[in-house]
C-alpha positions, 0 to 999 in steps of 0.5 A: 011211619013205623010198623013194629011187631012180631013177624015170625018164629024160627027154631022157636025164636020170635022174629020181630019186624020193624017196617019203615014206610016210604015218606020223608027222607025215605024213598021206599019201604024197607024193613029191619028184622031182629031176634034174641037168640042164645043170649045174642041180639041178631039184626038184619035187613034180610029175613033170610039172613037173620034165619041163617044167623039163628041157625048158626047161633043154635049150632054154636057157629054164630057170632060171639061176644067173646073172642077165643083169646079173651079172658074167660068170663070177661066179655065186652058190652058192645062188639062190632066184628066185620070180615069178608072176601076181598071186593065183597059186599061189606068192603064195597060198602065200606069203600063208599063210606070212606070215599064219602068221608074223604070228600067231606074233608077235602075242602081245606086241602082244595082251598090250600091248593087253590091259594098256591096255584093261583098265588104262584102260577109260575111254579104250578108246572114244577111239582117239587117247587109247589111242595116246597112252597106249600111246606114253607107257607102252610107246613103241609102239602095239599093232596087229593083224596086219592093222594095225588096233586091238584092242578089248575084248570080254566074253571078252578082247581082240578082233581085229576081223578074227580075233576073240578067243582063245576065239572065233577067226574065220578070214578069207580070207587075205591079208586085204584091206588088210593089210600082207601083202596090200599086199606081195603085190600090189606084189611081182612077183618075188623073187630072193635070192642067196648066195655066198662071196667070197675075202678075199685071201691069208691068212697062212701060219698061217691058213686062207683067209678068206671072207665071205658075200655076200648080195643080194636083188632085188625086182621091183615091179608097175606101179601 
């Protein structure tokens, strides 16, 4: 199923290809390329992009595990740094992922809305009355993944943008005005870091103590 081995050399840096063959859960062949360049592990689904990253690394313009504002000599063990143009490929992919995650967690909200709409149909046409009833019984107001209110159709609870379970609608994502769309429109960069910090000298009978240090930096777009 896998073919793993040396593939090419660029700037004297060996490139390794991992080929995943079609079959099982995969509908087609695809490959992952990686290389160790100037102390960094670079990986890409596109060989050309990996060669560009090796060039950038050699010229001192590639990704770095140490932020310019970090303490010299102290680098995290794992860094995830994402950035791109508004509406670009990275943010589009994140939009799809966040949309899928929001749909996975929408079941409880939909069930709560169904209990309210079916249990008190006389209030279904009054948004304020439904919100008050939701707070009184459940302590929260059920909302759709886009932040709207559910309605009641002949075939069940209806999301005004995504339809019902029996007649779903698939809008363009991220949905305009939704929390996901607002987040992606405001976010220009995300950087997450993980590292292990020593916690002093342990007693002779104990193993060295370490703590997990996590840090997240967000870069926001100008209004």
